[in-house]
Backbone as CSV, one residue per row, in Angstrom:
resi,resn,N_x,N_y,N_z,CA_x,CA_y,CA_z,C_x,C_y,C_z
1,UNK,52.232,-7.627,74.072,51.785,-6.356,74.618,51.961,-6.417,76.143
2,UNK,52.579,-5.369,76.679,52.809,-5.370,78.107,51.513,-5.160,78.867
3,UNK,51.538,-5.491,80.116,50.341,-5.381,80.962,49.892,-3.919,81.067
4,UNK,50.848,-3.018,81.160,50.505,-1.596,81.285,49.860,-1.085,79.995
5,UNK,50.434,-1.437,78.849,49.853,-1.023,77.577,48.462,-1.591,77.388
6,UNK,48.276,-2.828,77.796,46.973,-3.471,77.698,45.973,-2.770,78.581
7,UNK,46.366,-2.463,79.808,45.475,-1.765,80.733,45.114,-0.374,80.193
8,UNK,46.081,0.338,79.637,45.829,1.656,79.084,44.898,1.567,77.879
9,UNK,45.046,0.526,77.100,44.169,0.336,75.955,42.734,0.082,76.399
10,UNK,42.568,-0.700,77.448,41.232,-0.975,78.003,40.614,0.306,78.533
11,UNK,41.397,1.101,79.242,40.912,2.374,79.792,40.479,3.295,78.666
12,UNK,41.256,3.375,77.615,40.901,4.216,76.467,39.621,3.755,75.814
13,UNK,39.467,2.436,75.664,38.233,1.894,75.069,37.030,2.211,75.954
14,UNK,37.202,2.105,77.273,36.103,2.418,78.185,35.710,3.888,78.135
15,UNK,36.710,4.763,78.033,36.400,6.195,77.902,35.649,6.472,76.625
16,UNK,36.071,5.868,75.527,35.389,6.048,74.243,33.958,5.538,74.343
17,UNK,33.774,4.387,74.969,32.455,3.845,75.143,31.566,4.755,75.971
18,UNK,32.113,5.278,77.051,31.342,6.182,77.925,30.908,7.439,77.163
19,UNK,31.794,7.998,76.374,31.453,9.176,75.580,30.361,8.848,74.569
20,UNK,30.472,7.701,73.925,29.482,7.282,72.947,28.109,7.078,73.594
21,UNK,28.085,6.462,74.744,26.813,6.217,75.434,26.195,7.541,75.859
22,UNK,27.010,8.442,76.367,26.502,9.756,76.789,25.922,10.526,75.593
23,UNK,26.626,10.514,74.489,26.143,11.210,73.273,24.849,10.587,72.798
24,UNK,24.778,9.277,72.777,23.577,8.582,72.353,22.399,8.885,73.253
25,UNK,22.619,8.860,74.545,21.548,9.136,75.504,21.019,10.564,75.343
26,UNK,21.912,11.506,75.152,21.488,12.894,74.941,20.650,13.021,73.669
27,UNK,21.099,12.367,72.599,20.382,12.431,71.337,18.999,11.807,71.454
28,UNK,18.906,10.710,72.164,17.603,10.051,72.350,16.677,10.893,73.220
29,UNK,17.219,11.497,74.285,16.385,12.312,75.180,15.883,13.590,74.479
30,UNK,16.695,14.117,73.615,16.319,15.333,72.904,15.476,15.046,71.663
31,UNK,15.231,13.779,71.377,14.430,13.397,70.246,15.098,13.588,68.902
32,UNK,16.412,13.714,68.918,17.153,13.922,67.665,17.351,12.632,66.878
33,UNK,17.214,11.525,67.549,17.493,10.256,66.917,16.414,9.238,67.298
34,UNK,15.793,8.625,66.313,14.806,7.586,66.661,15.513,6.354,67.253
35,UNK,14.841,5.667,68.105,15.434,4.482,68.768,15.879,3.433,67.744
36,UNK,15.135,3.303,66.642,15.493,2.305,65.623,16.875,2.585,65.037
37,UNK,17.288,3.842,65.031,18.601,4.191,64.465,19.732,3.742,65.375
38,UNK,19.435,3.424,66.595,20.444,3.008,67.573,20.936,1.595,67.272
39,UNK,20.083,0.776,66.698,20.435,-0.616,66.439,21.409,-0.641,65.262
40,UNK,22.625,-1.090,65.550,23.664,-1.137,64.512,24.359,-2.467,64.554
41,UNK,25.222,-2.660,63.585,26.013,-3.888,63.504,27.012,-3.900,64.671
42,UNK,27.141,-5.030,65.360,28.088,-5.094,66.474,29.538,-4.968,65.983
43,UNK,30.379,-4.481,66.886,31.794,-4.306,66.565,32.422,-5.683,66.309
44,UNK,33.305,-5.723,65.335,33.998,-6.974,65.025,34.994,-7.274,66.161
45,UNK,34.968,-8.507,66.624,35.866,-8.929,67.702,37.228,-9.241,67.115
46,UNK,38.257,-8.706,67.733,39.622,-8.913,67.245,40.371,-9.926,68.100
47,UNK,41.487,-10.370,67.582,42.358,-11.268,68.317,42.795,-10.629,69.626
48,UNK,43.071,-9.328,69.599,43.513,-8.635,70.795,42.411,-8.604,71.864
49,UNK,41.152,-8.459,71.445,40.023,-8.489,72.379,39.963,-9.838,73.105
50,UNK,40.078,-10.900,72.319,39.987,-12.264,72.882,41.206,-12.514,73.778
51,UNK,42.364,-12.124,73.299,43.581,-12.356,74.077,43.514,-11.622,75.427
52,UNK,43.006,-10.400,75.434,42.907,-9.641,76.674,41.974,-10.334,77.672
53,UNK,40.823,-10.817,77.196,39.880,-11.489,78.100,40.457,-12.795,78.616
54,UNK,41.077,-13.570,77.743,41.656,-14.847,78.162,42.798,-14.621,79.161
55,UNK,43.580,-13.568,78.950,44.638,-13.250,79.894,44.063,-12.915,81.270
56,UNK,43.016,-12.145,81.269,42.346,-11.800,82.538,41.816,-13.051,83.219
57,UNK,41.231,-13.970,82.457,40.719,-15.209,83.017,41.834,-16.053,83.615
58,UNK,42.982,-16.092,82.927,44.145,-16.832,83.446,44.594,-16.261,84.786
59,UNK,44.575,-14.928,84.884,44.993,-14.273,86.135,44.043,-14.613,87.277
60,UNK,42.780,-14.872,86.927,41.785,-15.247,87.923,41.903,-16.731,88.307
61,UNK,42.815,-17.442,87.649,43.024,-18.853,87.937,42.147,-19.791,87.126
62,UNK,41.505,-19.267,86.101,40.642,-20.096,85.257,41.484,-20.820,84.215
63,UNK,41.018,-21.977,83.799,41.729,-22.755,82.779,41.209,-22.378,81.391
64,UNK,42.043,-21.682,80.634,41.626,-21.323,79.278,41.979,-22.430,78.289
65,UNK,42.851,-23.335,78.684,43.215,-24.426,77.802,41.996,-25.298,77.457
66,UNK,41.188,-25.578,78.482,39.978,-26.362,78.245,39.027,-25.641,77.316
67,UNK,38.930,-24.340,77.468,38.082,-23.529,76.622,38.564,-23.577,75.185
68,UNK,39.865,-23.439,74.981,40.411,-23.511,73.621,40.170,-24.875,73.014
69,UNK,40.304,-25.917,73.829,40.050,-27.277,73.343,38.597,-27.464,72.901
70,UNK,37.658,-26.797,73.584,36.250,-26.868,73.170,36.065,-26.284,71.764
71,UNK,36.922,-25.374,71.381,36.857,-24.759,70.065,37.796,-25.468,69.070
72,UNK,38.308,-26.619,69.476,39.151,-27.425,68.592,40.537,-26.844,68.332
73,UNK,41.084,-26.141,69.317,42.381,-25.524,69.155,43.275,-25.745,70.348
74,UNK,44.564,-25.772,70.118,45.497,-25.891,71.220,46.071,-24.516,71.605
75,UNK,45.914,-23.551,70.678,46.350,-22.196,70.972,45.380,-21.216,70.308
76,UNK,45.362,-20.005,70.791,44.402,-19.017,70.331,44.482,-18.736,68.853
77,UNK,45.661,-18.687,68.317,45.826,-18.373,66.883,45.308,-19.467,65.975
78,UNK,45.009,-20.639,66.523,44.436,-21.732,65.722,42.926,-21.567,65.497
79,UNK,42.316,-20.651,66.211,40.854,-20.477,66.121,40.554,-19.515,64.983
80,UNK,39.528,-19.871,64.207,39.071,-19.049,63.093,38.539,-17.733,63.633
81,UNK,38.988,-16.601,63.106,38.525,-15.289,63.585,36.989,-15.119,63.555
82,UNK,36.312,-15.856,62.729,34.856,-15.792,62.667,34.239,-16.246,63.984
83,UNK,34.969,-17.100,64.716,34.438,-17.671,65.963,34.877,-16.890,67.209
84,UNK,35.581,-15.764,67.032,36.059,-14.986,68.179,34.921,-14.511,69.083
85,UNK,33.822,-14.083,68.492,32.724,-13.614,69.322,32.115,-14.761,70.175
86,UNK,32.052,-15.961,69.585,31.590,-17.119,70.337,32.563,-17.455,71.477
87,UNK,33.846,-17.339,71.185,34.873,-17.611,72.193,34.784,-16.592,73.334
88,UNK,34.589,-15.326,72.981,34.426,-14.295,74.034,33.247,-14.583,74.934
89,UNK,32.148,-15.000,74.313,30.938,-15.295,75.087,31.188,-16.492,76.018
90,UNK,31.836,-17.520,75.501,32.121,-18.709,76.301,33.104,-18.352,77.431
91,UNK,34.101,-17.520,77.136,35.082,-17.132,78.142,34.430,-16.311,79.251
92,UNK,33.433,-15.523,78.908,32.733,-14.734,79.898,31.937,-15.578,80.867
93,UNK,31.610,-16.788,80.465,30.831,-17.678,81.321,31.679,-18.481,82.290
94,UNK,32.988,-18.502,82.073,33.861,-19.302,83.013,34.349,-18.441,84.129
């Protein structure tokens, strides 16, 4: 995926998120939705999500190889998709 396509995808995701947050806030303020209904299952983390964050970290000069090694992999595709959310969290800390 090219850098421009990746950036456009991130922008689109951010716009969608902003609209969702605005809609949710309005519903909560107007009493249309109880707060308990807001708690939902988190979005499933995809390979593309992880790849985008790791690419950004590499551009910042961070070593993602060490991070992948901590997860027992030499490349991203070697990591079990179940562990993607853990990998995202760890990558956010470096």
